[in-house]
C-alpha positions in Angstrom: 0.4 -0.1 0.2 1.2 3.8 -0.7 2.6 5.9 1.6 0.8 8.8 -0.6 -1.4 11.1 1.3 -4.9 10.9 -0.4 -5.0 14.2 -2.4 -8.0 15.7 -4.5 -8.1 15.6 -8.2 -7.0 19.1 -8.7 -3.8 18.8 -6.4 -3.1 15.5 -8.8 -3.8 17.5 -12.3 -1.9 20.8 -10.4 1.2 17.7 -9.2 1.4 16.3 -12.6 1.6 19.8 -14.6 4.5 20.7 -11.9 6.4 17.2 -13.1 6.0 18.0 -16.5 7.2 21.6 -16.3 11.4 21.6 -17.3 12.1 24.0 -15.0 10.2 23.1 -11.8 12.6 20.9 -10.3 11.0 17.9 -7.7 12.0 20.3 -4.8 9.4 22.8 -5.2 6.8 19.8 -5.6 8.1 18.5 -2.1 7.9 21.8 -0.1 4.4 22.2 -1.6 3.0 19.1 -1.4 5.3 16.9 0.6 5.5 15.1 -2.2 9.4 13.4 -2.3 10.4 12.7 -5.9 9.8 8.5 -5.8 6.9 9.4 -4.7 6.1 12.4 -7.5 7.0 9.5 -9.8 4.7 6.8 -8.3 2.1 9.4 -8.6 2.8 9.9 -12.5 2.7 5.9 -12.8 -0.4 5.2 -11.2 -2.1 8.6 -12.7 -0.6 8.4 -16.4 -1.4 6.4 -19.1 1.6 3.8 -20.0 3.0 5.6 -23.0 2.9 9.0 -21.6 4.3 7.9 -18.1 7.0 6.4 -20.7 7.5 9.5 -22.4 7.7 11.9 -19.4 10.4 9.6 -17.0 12.3 9.2 -20.3 12.4 13.2 -20.9 12.9 13.9 -16.8 15.6 11.1 -16.2 18.8 12.7 -15.7 17.6 16.5 -16.3 19.8 18.7 -14.4 16.8 21.7 -14.0 14.3 18.9 -12.2 17.3 18.6 -9.2 18.1 21.1 -7.8 21.9 20.3 -6.4 22.2 19.9 -10.4 20.6 23.4 -11.5 23.4 25.8 -12.9 21.0 28.8 -12.2 19.3 29.9 -9.4 16.3 31.6 -10.2 14.0 30.6 -13.6 12.4 32.9 -15.6 9.3 31.6 -15.4 6.5 31.2 -12.5 3.4 29.8 -13.3 0.2 31.8 -12.2 -0.7 28.2 -10.3 1.9 28.2 -8.4 1.6 29.0 -4.2 
């Protein structure tokens, strides 16, 4: 059984949106929603079609912008209006 907290559909949609964004690090999702990178991956796997999940994983695997420690910039140029 998953340790992921019970989330509303709107929250799940926002987490998926943030996970798809290139410049939104997993740490930002963890700060806003309390989900670790592994929990975000599990949520994506559960909520997306298999082909979409595979495409997303291929895209984000090793992507420096998804990890704060690997980023070569401190502040992105864009902040979504949906972010808190």
